[in-house]
N, C-alpha and C positions, 0 to 999 in steps of 0.2 A: 469562095472567098475563104479564108483560112483568117480567123479572127483568136489572136492567142496573148501570149504576154510576151516581156521585150526584153527575154532574158534570153543570150545566146553561148551563156556557157554551159556547165555542169556542175550537182549537185556529187557526186560521185564517178568516179572512172565507167563506169555505164550505164549510168542514171542524168541524161541532160535535165536543164529544167523544165523543158519545152513538155515533160512528162510528167513533170508534179503539181500536183490542182492547189488550186487556193496563191495567183498568180499575178492574176486582175477580177476586177468586178463582177465582170459579165454583162450585161444586156438590163436595161429594167424599160417598162413602158409604160408610162402613167397615165392617170384616169381619164384623159379628151385624147390620149391617139390612140384614131383610128386607122384602119384598113392596113395595118403592117405587113408587106411580104418578108420574110427569108427564103429563099428558094435560093439549093446547091453553096450553104455555108456550113460550116464547121469550127464548132466553137468549142476550146478546150481549155482545160488547166487553170478555171477561174473558181471562184467563190460560188454565189448561182448563177449558175448556166444566163439564164432568164427567167426573168420577174412580169409577169404582167399585174398591174392594181386592177379593183374594181373598177367597172365600166359602164353601162347601159348595154342596155341586151339585146338591143332592135339594130344591133352594129357589132362584125366582125371585127374584137381587136386585132387578132393575129394568126395569120396563116405560115404555116412553116412546112415544109417540102423540101426533102432531097437533100436536108441536112443530119448535123451530127451536131451533139451534145454529151460533151465526153470530160470524165476524170473533175465531179467539181468537190470540192471544202465547200459547197453547201444542198442546194438544192440544184437540180437538173436542170430541170422548166417547173415552176409552182406558179401558179395561175390562180388569182381569187377571183370571182363572180365577174366570168370575160366569155366573150365569145372566143373559142380558141379551137383552129384545124389543122392539124397532124395528119399531113401524110407520106410513106416511104420515110421515115425518121428512125437515124437510133439517138437513144436518150441510156448512158449507158454510164455504169462508175461515178456514184456520188454518197455525202457519207451521210448528208440528207437523203432526200424520197427521189428518186429519176425524176418520175410525173407526181408533182403534187396539185390535184385539182381542187380547190375550194371553194364549191357553187359553183352556178353558171351552167356556160352550156358548150361541152367539151364533145371533139369530134375524132376518129384516131381509128388511122387505116395502115395496115404497112407497116408496121412502128417493129422494132427489135427495141424491151427495155428489158436491158439485163443490169442487172444490181451483185458485180464483181469490187469494189472498193478495198483495197487494199490494206489499209491506213489505221482502220476504227472495226473491231469487232459488233461495235453498236452500230452499225452502217442501216439508212434505211429501208425501204419499201422500195417494189421497181415501181409499183403504179400505189399509189394513195389518193383515194376520194373520200369527201366530207361535205356534211352537210349543215356541219354542228354550229358553222357561224355563219355562211348562207345558206340558201336553199341551191340543191344540184337539180335544175331544170331537167336536164337532162344528160348522161353520157353515154355516148357508142366507142365499145371499141372493137372492130372487125379485122381478121384477117395477120392479127399481131403477138408479139413473144411476150409474155413477161413472165424473168425465170431470174436467178442468181447463186447464189451459196445458199445460202438459206431454207426452208422448209414449206418456208409460205415466204410470198412475196408479195402479194397482193390483198390490199384490204381498205374495206369502206366504212365509215363511220358517222357517224348519227347519231342523237341524243333521245333518249328512252322515250318513247310517245309522244314524240315529234312532228307535227304538222307539216316537217317540211321531210319527209322520208325521202332517199338518195333515190335518182327514177338514173337506172340504169340498165345498161346491156352492152352484153359480149358476144360474138357473132366468130367461128372461127378461129377459136385463136386454141394458140396453146398456152397453159396456166400451171403456175406453180405454186400453188394452192389447193389443201384438202379441197376433194370434189362437196360442190354444195349437192343437199340433202334435204336441206330447207325447202320453205316456201319460194326462198327465193331463187330456185333452181330454172326455172321458166324464162328467169333469165339471161340464160347462160345455153346457144346454144350450137350444137355441132362444135364443142369447146373439146380439144386434148385435158386431160387433168396430167404434171408429169406426174413418174411415181420416184420419190425418193428414193426409193431400197433401188434402182435402175441408174447402175452407173456407166452406162455404156451409149445413151442415145439422149440423155434428158440432162438439165444443166449447165453445167461449162462442155461437155460431151457436143450439143451441138455447134459448138465452133472453130473457127480453124484454131485460134488462139488466145493461151488465158494464161499470162504469165507474170501473177502480181512481183513477183522477184525486181521483174527487169521494166514492170510497166508496157508491156508490149501488148495490145489486143488486137485482134480481128475476127468481127462478130460476123465473116461469110461465113456459110454453115457448112461443116461438113457434112459424109456422104451418107453414115449414119445418122443423122438428125432429124429425130421424131419430126420436126418442124417441116419437113420435106412433102409437100404432095398434099397438104390435107387445107390448101385454102381455099374462098372462094371465087369461084374464077367469075362470078358475074359482078361481082364487087373488087375483085383488084384491081388495082393500077397494073396499066400494059407493060410497064417496065419498070425496074428496080430504083435506088438509091442513087444509083452508081450508070444509071442507064440501060443496065440491063434487062432483053425483051425476057420477060416470063414468058414459061413454055404452056402447054391446054391445061397439065393440072399447076397451079404455082403455090409456092410454098410460103408460109405468114413470117411475115415478118420484115425487114427492112430491105434484103437479098435474097436473091433466087439464085439456088446453090447451081455453080457450073462443075463439071465433072473436071474439066484439065482443069481449071487454074487450081486446085485444093488436091493437086495428084502428088506431092514433096508429102505435103502434112501427110497423109493416106500413109503411108508406106510403114 
């Protein structure tokens, strides 16, 4: 299912409105809306892609699977004190954060969070989570990519000396953030930290196409991507966002690398 704006014309000869952010308001799940599921859904060119309001934490508000939220003039997915599960998804290119978790209970697996929003240099993070306004009961991120243009795309926010410290864990992820060497380092297991000085296999070099001038993006992995082969097979979905079977050494993020499909781009 593709959910998009209704303009079919072009802003410029090379740029259809379908590639321009802010064309419609996006999806909003309110306080008493539970057990929602979005599967195989493409949401793009919105203001906020998906907004999830605060709700009871004994029920799941949203399950997002095999879906894309891309090119938003606000947040990609903003969830406030709710239970949200995200698997095999692409959350990319937003003015604010691609994913903002404001408290609650959130599980992320096999997801690509990439921040290459081209219209504003003050773009947000790829992933931001906070316990400032609402306790973060749990954030677990597995087998996922957090990357983008900036040197640091992962942010954690909590009030100093708060009783509601962030509860989070990262497993088998590729992260564009400085290596964690504080007491929180135990929360990062089998992660690879991107070297921002390496321009051959990290950041935008993970992906087949990042073309901000023409607003064209393809977040499938390139052959030399650092994301290849570093996922945890035991917790990885057997197929990727497109239904491609993952191999015995799966790749982190929403897409499994397939050599034949990227042949032209690698020349």
